[in-house]
C-alpha positions in Angstrom: 29.6 12.2 -17.3 31.4 9.5 -15.3 30.2 9.2 -11.7 33.0 9.9 -9.2 31.3 8.5 -6.1 29.6 5.3 -5.2 26.0 6.0 -4.3 23.4 5.0 -1.7 20.0 5.4 -3.3 17.6 6.5 -0.5 13.9 5.8 -1.4 11.1 7.7 0.2 7.4 7.3 -0.8 5.1 10.2 0.0 1.3 10.6 0.4 -0.7 13.6 1.4 -0.6 13.3 5.2 3.2 12.8 5.3 4.3 15.7 3.1 4.8 18.0 6.1 7.5 15.8 7.5 9.7 15.8 4.5 11.8 18.7 5.8 12.8 16.7 8.9 13.6 13.6 6.7 15.8 15.7 4.5 17.5 17.3 7.4 18.4 13.9 8.8 19.8 12.9 5.4 21.7 16.1 4.8 23.4 15.6 8.2 24.9 12.3 7.2 28.7 12.2 7.1 29.5 9.9 4.2 32.6 7.7 3.9 35.3 8.7 1.4 34.2 7.9 -2.1 30.5 7.7 -1.2 27.5 10.0 -1.6 23.7 9.6 -1.5 20.8 10.4 -3.9 17.3 10.9 -2.6 14.5 9.4 -4.7 11.3 11.0 -3.4 8.2 9.4 -5.0 4.7 10.8 -4.7 2.1 8.0 -4.5 -0.1 9.8 -7.0 0.1 12.7 -9.4 -1.4 15.6 -7.4 1.8 17.7 -7.3 2.4 17.1 -3.6 6.1 17.6 -4.0 5.9 21.1 -5.5 7.7 23.6 -3.3 8.3 20.8 -0.7 11.9 19.9 -1.5 15.1 22.0 -1.2 17.3 22.9 -4.1 19.7 20.0 -3.9 20.9 18.2 -7.1 21.0 14.9 -5.1 17.2 14.9 -4.9 15.3 13.2 -7.7 11.5 13.6 -7.3 9.0 11.5 -9.1 5.3 10.7 -9.3 3.0 8.0 -10.6 -0.4 6.5 -10.5 -1.5 5.9 -6.9 -1.0 2.3 -5.8 0.3 2.5 -2.2 3.8 2.7 -0.8 5.0 -0.5 -2.3 4.2 0.7 -5.8 5.7 4.1 -5.1 8.9 2.6 -3.8 9.3 0.3 -6.8 8.7 3.1 -9.3 11.4 5.1 -7.5 13.7 2.0 -7.7 13.6 2.3 -11.5 15.6 5.6 -11.1 18.0 4.3 -8.5 21.7 4.4 -9.5 23.2 3.3 -6.2 25.0 0.1 -5.4 23.0 0.1 -2.2 19.3 1.1 -1.6 18.3 2.6 1.8 14.7 2.8 3.0 13.5 6.1 4.6 9.8 6.8 5.1 8.7 10.4 4.7 7.8 10.8 8.4 11.0 9.2 9.8 14.5 10.5 10.5 17.9 8.9 10.2 20.3 9.2 13.1 23.8 10.6 12.7 26.1 8.0 11.1 23.3 5.6 10.0 24.4 5.5 6.3 28.1 5.2 7.1 27.4 2.2 9.4 25.3 0.5 6.7 28.0 1.1 4.1 30.7 -0.2 6.4 28.8 -3.5 7.1 28.0 -4.2 3.4 31.4 -3.2 2.0 33.3 -5.2 4.7 31.1 -8.3 4.4 30.4 -9.1 0.7 28.4 -12.2 1.7 25.7 -10.2 3.5 22.8 -8.9 1.5 21.1 -6.4 3.8 21.4 -4.5 7.1 19.0 -3.3 9.7 19.5 -1.3 12.9 17.9 -0.4 16.2 14.9 1.9 16.1 13.5 4.3 18.6 9.8 5.3 18.3 9.5 9.1 18.2 6.4 9.9 20.2 4.2 13.0 19.7 5.6 14.6 22.9 9.2 14.3 21.6 10.3 11.4 23.8 11.5 8.1 22.4 10.9 4.5 23.2 12.8 1.4 22.2 12.0 -2.2 21.4 13.0 -4.7 24.1 13.6 -7.7 21.9 16.4 -6.5 19.7 18.9 -9.2 18.6 22.6 -8.8 19.5 24.8 -6.6 17.3 26.1 -8.8 14.4 25.1 -11.1 11.6 21.6 -12.6 11.3 21.5 -16.1 9.8 19.2 -16.9 6.9 15.7 -17.8 8.0 16.1 -16.3 11.5 13.9 -13.4 10.8 11.1 -15.6 9.4 11.3 -17.9 12.4 11.0 -15.1 14.9 8.2 -13.4 12.9 6.1 -16.6 12.8 6.7 -17.2 16.5 5.9 -13.7 17.7 2.5 -12.8 16.1 4.0 -11.6 12.8 6.3 -9.1 14.4 9.9 -9.2 13.3 12.8 -8.7 15.7 14.4 -6.2 13.3 12.5 -3.2 11.7 11.9 -3.1 7.9 12.0 0.7 8.0 15.7 0.5 8.6 16.6 -1.7 5.7 19.6 -1.1 3.5 20.0 -3.7 0.7 22.3 -4.4 -2.2 20.5 -3.1 -5.2 21.0 -6.4 -7.2 19.3 -8.3 -4.4 16.4 -5.9 -4.3 15.9 -6.1 -8.1 16.1 -9.9 -8.0 13.2 -9.9 -5.5 11.2 -7.6 -7.7 11.3 -4.6 -5.5 8.6 -4.3 -2.8 5.5 -6.5 -2.7 2.3 -5.4 -4.4 0.4 -5.0 -1.1 -1.6 -2.1 0.4 0.6 -2.4 3.5 3.3 -4.6 5.0 5.2 -4.4 1.7 8.4 -3.5 3.6 7.9 -6.5 5.9 7.4 -8.7 2.9 10.7 -7.5 1.5 12.6 -8.0 4.7 11.3 -11.5 5.1 12.1 -12.4 1.5 15.6 -11.0 1.7 16.3 -12.8 5.0 15.6 -16.2 3.5 17.9 -15.5 0.5 21.0 -14.1 2.2 22.4 -13.5 5.6 21.9 -10.0 7.0 23.1 -7.8 9.8 21.8 -5.9 12.8 23.5 -2.8 14.1 22.7 -2.2 17.8 23.4 1.5 17.5 20.1 3.4 16.8 19.8 4.1 13.1 16.2 5.5 12.9 13.7 7.6 14.7 10.3 6.1 13.8 7.6 8.7 14.1 4.4 7.8 15.9 1.6 10.1 15.0 -2.2 9.8 14.3 -1.9 10.2 10.5 0.6 7.4 9.9 -0.7 4.6 7.8 0.1 1.9 10.3 -2.1 3.6 13.0 -5.2 3.5 10.8 -8.0 0.9 11.5 -7.7 -0.5 7.9 -4.1 -1.6 8.7 -5.4 -4.2 11.1 -8.7 -5.2 9.3 -8.7 -8.9 10.0 -9.4 -10.4 6.5 -6.8 -8.2 4.7 -4.2 -8.5 7.5 -4.5 -12.2 7.4 -4.1 -12.3 3.6 -1.0 -10.1 3.8 0.6 -12.3 6.3 -0.2 -15.5 4.4 1.3 -14.2 1.1 4.4 -12.9 2.8 4.9 -16.3 4.5 4.1 -18.2 1.3 6.6 -16.3 -0.7 9.3 -16.8 1.9 8.8 -20.5 1.9 8.7 -20.7 -1.9 12.0 -18.8 -2.1 13.5 -21.1 0.5 12.4 -24.2 -1.3 13.9 -22.9 -4.6 17.2 -22.3 -2.9 17.1 -25.8 -1.3 16.5 -27.4 -4.6 19.6 -26.0 -6.2 
């Protein structure tokens, strides 16, 4: 059957501790008002084959669940990408929530600016007590030049000025980069950095994501900051970015 709408493929990896937040993630997605001619599909991918998604997802034909051998969030995301049909691919972690209008803003930026490859937006941390907290080094609303994210990330202790959990990318760009990096963590940062040296991007100053802070999240675990592994992750992210930049410069 011919598809009548253009799609945004929203990709969500899931592991055991985050399953309980899927209802909130879905609610934030179902509440999006899409531009005329657009719809979304939700690719929910279990990182493993334990049946975590059984009875966890509503009856919505736009939801496409999947599972695969455990390999971390990067592997789960990339396996889900194999099923993506959208012109655009949006990141949504299982424990996070989109704000109203987030998808429409991403779509508007990328359809009105064909030279841009990706968008990001402002994030508010959603704290356990229900309050929110923002980042005080957001860039101004507007385009982000190639290489700017890498430069900021290197100068600020491997912290980017835009959040990879808000990424929306053109599917062709994401495929050309091979999906997410094969890392146990920081795979989304690696994708952001790589995309940012390939094409210009965009930052939307209006909040697009509530980023949940809670004890079970992967980035709060001691292993996430284990020095040897963390150093290796940062080195390979940086090395890939410089290799990509060199290849572009040689053309």
